[in-house]
DRENKETOR-835343 format. One record per residue (C-alpha): x, y, z. Coordinates in pm, whole numbers, plus 50000, padded with zeros to 5 digits. Each point is the difference from the previous one (the first is absolute). Layout:
<sites>
XYZ/...
</sites>
This chain:
<sites>
081074336709762/496425012450030/498255010649682/499025036150066/498995008749644/496974977749957/496995007150220/498844968250173/496955014350171/498825022250285/500284993650372/497985019350259/501125003050361/498215013950304/500375003050377/496954996550224/499125001450369/502275015150265/503335014649892/503214982850111/503715005949938/501034978349706/497205007449754/502065023449784/502914975149975/497474973949886/498635023349732/503575006649888/500814962849993/497084993449768/500465030549779/503754997849935/499844963849895/496775003549804/501215029549794/503264982649919/498114968849895/497915020349756/496795006650196/498245032950061/499145005850366/496965019050127/499795010950363/496394999950123/499435027450257/498284995750338/499894962049991/496834986749843/498595035350025/501735013149689/498804970149801/496415005950111/500085037249912/501394997249644/497885016249730/500334980949675/500245030249769/503065007149788/500245037050084/499004997350368/502715009750252/500574967850195/503315011950152/498494997050347/499234963549933/503124985949832/503495009349884/502494984549758/503104990450199/503615006149901/503344990150153/500655036050103/496735003250192/500234966850187/503735002450072/499595032550187/496974987850195/501534966550094/502245015750263/497015012150202/497224985150209/496295000649925/498704996049646/500285027049736/497064983949819/497925006950312/497584975350153/496444994950119/497804973250153/497704998949698/498134967449945/498605001049643/497604971650074/498285020050276/500005036949909/497705021550212/497405020549813/501695033150082/503384986649882/498874989449652/501725022249738/497735026649853/500054985049649/498714966650135/497335012250242/497214995849744/500794962949973/501104991650355/497755015150269/499564972750263/501245005050355/502894976149914/501134995449639/502174973849831/502115018749744/502134970149901/498655000549644/501065036549968/503454991950137/500414972649741/498925023949722/502455026350127/502884975149998/499114990249644/499785037049899/503495005550144/501304970149809/501174982750318/501254964549952/501064993350362/499225017250327/502224999250309/498135010650316/502155005950309/498044997950322/498624980750293/497244974250002/497295026149936/501685015649696/501084966249865/496564984650050/498755022049717/503034989149800/498694964550044/496595011849875/501585014849686/501914967949941/496754980650024/498535024149743/502824992249756/502625026750074/503644989350016/501075007850358/503334996650178/499805012750360/502565012950251/499274997750378/500235030950217/498855007250355/501475011950329/498214971150175/501754973449785/496684981849975/499574992749628/499554962049973/502434979249798/503175019950073/502385002850293/500655036649918/497975030649898/501575033249898/500045024450292/500254975250285/503755002750065/499935038050013/497014998250236/501864976650237/503195020649978/498195032650078/498014984150282/503194988250171/501655034149956/497045019950128/499294977650299/503665002350099/499735038049981/496904999850220/501814979450263/501825030550134/496745017250091/498434968150136/503054994050218/500275036050115/496424999150128/499994963050105/496944992749789/498404972549800/500675006849632/497084989749777/500655002249625/497254993549745/501224986049666/498444988649673/498304966249973/496264996949930/499724962149987/503654989150020/502475007350279/503334997249816/500835037150047/499744995950378/501644965850027/503195006349801/501075032350181/499264982950333/502134970249900/502755024849908/499895014250354/497975031649942/497354990350255/499434977350298/496544988949887/497735002249699/496324993449936/498704990049658/496664997149817/500164962049984/499634995650376/497645017550243/502205008050299/499155003650366/500635035650118/500694988850358/502704976349875/501585027749793/500005023650297/501674973750221/502664992749737/500685036849935/500345006650374/502494971550036/501985012449697/500075035050144/501204987750337/502884980749842/501095029849794/502535022650184/498395029749821/496554989550122/498054998949674/498624973149769/498784999449640/497094983649819/499215001349627/496294999449916/498794989949652/497275024249891/497654970349951/500724984250339/497134992450236/499924991450369/497614974850149/496505014450003/500955027349753/499885005349624/502075018549743/500255037450063/499165023349712/500555037049949/496595003149831/497214979149852/500845011349645/501234971949773/502305000549698/499174984949661/500974965550125/497745002150307/502725007150257/499525025050282/503065020550093/501674984450303/501625019050282/499735004950374/500694965950154/503335013250128/498285027550199/497474975750144/502734975750109/501975028650156/496975010550205/499464964350121/503684995650090/499975032050205/496774989150171/501444965850089/503515011850090/499385004650377/499024963350022/503294988149848/502415028650069/498805012050339/499335034749859/498565016949693/502314998549699/499275023849713/500294990149636/501765015949709/498014991749686/500925004549636/498334989849674/502734996549737/497595000749706/501295017349689/503445005750150/500884964649894/498445005149654/501735032449907/503545006649886/502544979849808/500084961949978/502654980350187/502414976749817/497604970549979/497165022149874/502345013749733/501264966349879/496924977450022/497745023749798/502625001649725/500134962049993/496204997050007/499735023849703/502484979749800/498274967550097/496755014349866/501725008249670/501524965049981/496494985650016/498675023949737/502914992749765/499154963250033/496325008149932/499024988350350/497305018250193/497544994750283/502914999050243/501165017150320/503765005150038/501184989050344/502844992250236/499794964950148/502654986950239/502525025549878/499424992749630/498195020949740/497134981749834/496425004449881/496664984550093/496445001349858/498575034850057/496734986450138/501824989850319/499235035950103/496274992950025/500054963050085/501935001550330/501065022250289/503445007650140/500075005150376/502284990950287/500054963350089/499335005350371/500824964550101/503395001249831/501085036250037/498215016250296/500164991750371/496525008150127/501054998250366/503025022849968/498505021849723/503234997649807/501314984349679/500624962950029/502734980849821/501984968450064/502525000849716/500925023549719/501534972649790/498655000149641/497555027950082/499325028049745/501695033950039/497165014950205/499364967450191/496245001050015/497714990049717/496544985250013/501194966949858/
</sites>
């Protein structure tokens, strides 16, 4: 039985980057076990943002920056999507001048400021022994930095794109795929009623897993992904043939937001970048729809209009599905297993259907993208597979 009377230390947990269903179950998984094992648990608000903004004064109100977690608080939140700790895309190693907290502006006044030393001091001031960041490769890359600076870090992978290296599964991916299939199937009625091409833009900046898996499951006829620059003429010809074969006279293509056609580049909503240097993607679906309509007379004998939809935050919001309720709970407990064994510098993972852990620096030392040769048919613009035997649950990994 766990010793709940003797305090073993303090664990901090945070969620960074885009929200996904499954974050609150992960926070619950960590907190329940940690409290029962005798640890205090601090929830850091707004990802790395709360840790940057802390004022190290005893009587200062830091309630906007961190909160002490209890079973009651996390149990209620765990049934919902999003993250009750909130999130941000803060990168403490590159804080813009106008984002530096007021109490630090006299010391840090460059255009870009590395506040890592302040973050380390804040963790020490809080009495944190271990920190558990939950996030994608951007959020976790700063976790790697803290580990290199001497902080005890155990990380949990999260991202809709399923592109954190070292793991077959990231929190949020299953719900994203589930919602994509559901929503595309709903849009079919309108596409069929009007005999149109249906163009659906989905998440995927550098990795095309969120387009490939729904297509493999039958949600679309074709998909285009960031890992391969496609030929728009070929797509138009394939879509026309798919439409002709369909008794309802429509066809469907999923477009990863980071996809590019030959002669084109990524499409951005604006030139503004986040703290990790990423511009906000969006708009490739509309461009592809325009091209398909323009080329349709050549392959269909007449102009065919397009129905376009960007799924965006519709696949982020709401409650987690079964997998994104169970895996986060397991990841949280795996993190606690490591801490109880005084192991750190690790990323908890799923590999070939088994829970495990790997060195956390895999996040910054490699990339996880679709293996085009193995999993994508560049002529048919569809997922490619020869056998499912001994494959992981979601089939496609970068290894």
